[in-house]
Structure formats: structure tokens, C-alpha cells
C-alpha positions, 0 to 999 in steps of 0.5 A: 484500546479495543474499538476500531472504525474502518472507512472504506469497503473495497477489496482491501477494506474488506480484508481489514474488517474480516481480519479484525473480526478474526482477532476478537481478543484485540478488536472488541468493537468493529465498525465499517463505513463507506459511501456505499452502505450495501458494501459494508453490510455485505462484508459485515455478514461475512465476518465471524463477529458482530460488525456494525456499519454506517454510510459516510462520505469521506470527502466531508470532514463534518460527516466523518466527525459525526461518525466518529462521535457516534462510534467513539473508536480508539483508532480510525483505519483509513481504507478509503481513497488517497484523495480523502486522507486529509479530510479524515486526518482533520476529523481525527484531529477534531475528535482526538482519535488515532489514525492509520492509512495505507497510502499517502495523500494525492490531490484529485487534480494532480497525479502526484502522491507525496507526504508533503501534505501529511508530514506537516500534521505531525505537530498538530497530532503531537499537540493533540496527543494522538498518533498517526501511522502512515502507509501501513499496507504492503508497499508502502508498509511491509516494504518499509518495515523490511527496511527497518528490520534489515537496518536493525538486525542484518546490516550496520549500513544499507547502501542500496535498496531495490523494492521489487513487486511482482503479481504473477497472477491471472484473473482471466480478464482482458484488462483489469487493475488489482486495486482502485483503477483510478489510483492504479493508472494514475500511479503507473502513467506519471513520470518515474523517478529514483533516488541516487547519491542524494538527488532524485533522478526523473525518467519517462513513464515505464522507460526503464526495465530489467529482469528480476528473479522473483521467489516462487515465480521466476524471472519477470520483466520489471519496470522502474516507477516511483513509489511513495515509500522511497520518500520516507525511506531516504530520510530514515535509513542510515547510509543509503546511497540509492533506492529504486522501486520495480513493478511487473506489468504484463505485455497485455497490460502495457498494450491496453494502457498504451491504447487508453492513453493514446485515446485520452481515457487516462486523462484526469482533467474534465471534458464535456460530453453531451453537455455533461462534465466528466473525467475520462479516467473516472469513467474508465473506472466505472467500466472496469471490473471491481478489484474485489470481484477478481478473487474468485477465479484468480490464480498464481502468486504475488512475490514482493520484497526488498533487495539490500546491499550494505555492510555488516562487521565491515564486510559486504552483505546482500540480502533479500527479504520477501513474501509470497502470497497465493491468490487462491489461498487468500480467496479461500480464507477471506474471499479476497485476491492477494493484492487486497490481502497483502494490503489489508493484513499489514494494516490490521497488524499495525493496528494490533501493535497500537492497541497493544501499546507496542507502537505508541507516540504522539505525532505522525509516523511512517512505519519504519520509524516504529519497532519492526521486530514485533510487527514482523512476528505478528504479521507472519501469524496473520497470514504474511510469512516472510523470508530472508535470503542471502544473495550472491554477487551474480544475483545482484549483478544481474539486477544492476547490469540490467538497470538501463535496459530500455522498456520495449 
């Protein structure tokens, strides 16, 4: 394996293309495609090795099939929108090409992301003899792999997992999203939920918050939301009793989001304006800054990881595995802000695992089902070093004691 096709030329797609180009010993042929050819060509000019480009509509399976037949890649890395996962997976099935993505499928007309649409592809991929790797970004992705590593190396049993995600950066805009605005806002405004004692517990959007002390950032108010990696981790982590996902949002972000919701700008159903059918959230996306454009003036850091509680050798153990990423440093390296960087680098690392034969198999897999140790070693080399911190009872108690605090 030496040839990769990347579909999607947004902020994270750009990181994937550039990082692949920085590893020419692994990725000897790189092809980048998206709906907007000019974006691909601009990224290709910035790469240190030859990157070829094409225009493709990823909503059209036949177009993707024709592109695959032209490029003849060993692996397709899907950095397009979650709506397009199934059309691209169908194209991989038709052509016998390995598949990888960073976010699970979400229907256009329903703000509900779930693996229930992609997991049924397992038998079809297995029969075709190809591998599909799901959710190989940061969260999902690195967070899942931290869990697999913790299960293999640090615990006999993991009882609770709190995935904590903080972006403490400042991009200088009144309101902007760090990845695709449409996906970001749909994710945040849907009902939250978490898993406890074998059942899912639903909550109103952004109705529960707590303070989390993030490494190199400090205490930040964090909101309990639902996130897709929880769905697979409850199946693949032994002895798990509870899993939750916490994310920081500034008061300014929440204020703007409240206003946009109140005036109907976050709606995903069509409305008629001057005789033309539009979807308000898609129109809002067109007005907001392109996430890839935020990098130049971005300051501050992201701090993301997993807090674990469980047992080792019959004794209680509490650990925190995390990464801290600096927006200014990722901009200097790749012209990318840290959210794009932390999504793109794991995808490239996962592709390296596949190309080297370390991650292998026929069927569809979530990343925690694959060997985490070689991935963890390589992803640190690629720009996302990780750290393991022992937690004392006080640290964990502060997080747990605040869990029912209602968001202001």
C-alpha cells in the first residue's frame, strides 16, 4: 500500500494532505479531491511533495467510483461531511478500496449522529475483503485510543470515563466555529445524553455543566453533551459503568447560540424566502468565517483527554490521559488552527498503521478495536504528544460533585 485518496479540502482535510506529504516514505502517491477544485489546488501548492487534485461531488456515489477508478488508491480517507459517509463507503465497496473517516454518519434532515448506519457495513466489507476504520480523528479517535490504551496498559477494569474537551483559544471573531459550522451547531443544539449502569440518560441541551481543571489551561466550565465515541466505547471497554463527554463553550458562544436558536437560524428544515427554498442553518454557515481561515490569528491551546477510574491489581486507580495543542504552533507548522490539526493528524497516523500492516482486517472497525500502542507511539512523533497523569481523590471528587450543576 502506498497510494491515498483524500476527499475533503476543509481545515482538517488540508492537515491530512500536508501531513501525508510530510511522510513520503509511507504515502508515495497522494490525491486530494473536493467539491471545490480551487481549494484542492491551493493545498497542493503548499505541500512539500507532488499532490494531484480532482473535483468530485461526494454526494454522488458514481462520481466517487469514477474518481477511485481513475486514481486507483489503496485507501480512501474521508474528510468530507458526515452526510457523505455512506455514499463514499458504497463507492469503496464497489471498487474494493479500504476506507477511513473521522466522524460517523448523520442524515441531512435529522440532527442525529449514530453508528447504526455504518456498523451494518461490516459484513459487506468483510465479504469484499476490505477494511473500514471509523472515527479516526481526535474525538472520536484519539479519545477512543486513549481508552483502549488505558484498558490494555493501565487498568484491569475501567469503571468510569469522562472525556473532556477544551478549546481555550481565541480567534478574535465575535462568533465562529472551529469546524464545519453546520455540523458543529447541529451537534451542540441536539439533546445531550450519557451512559450509566447499562442505560442511556437523556438531558436537555447544555443543561448540565461542571468545572474541569484542564492541563496547561486551568479550570473551565464544561457542558455535558452527547458525542459519538460513547456509542462504541460502551461496547468495547470491559466493566464500564458510566461514560460522559464534556466540552467547553465560552459565555459569548452560548449567548450567540441562544440568539440564533431563538430567531430560527439553527433550523435544519427548509423555509421559503422570496420564493426560494433555503435551510436556515446552511445559510448561517455561508455567513460565518470558514474554519480554516481562523488559523492566522488564533492564540491559546486545546486541552483534550480522558479521565478514568477503575481498578488495577485489586486497587482503585484514577488516571488522566491527555494532549495539549497550541494554535500558534500548528499554524506555524501547517497553516492550520489546532482543532483542524488534532482532527487531521490522527487520521494520517491511522492511515500509516494500515499502510504498515499494523491495523488490518476485513470489515468495519472502531479504532479502539485496533492495537493502540503502535498508534500512540507514532501519533506523538506526528505532532500530538500525550501524557498520563495520576489523579488524587480530590481531583476526581470535584468533577463528580459538580455533575448535577445546572448550566447558567
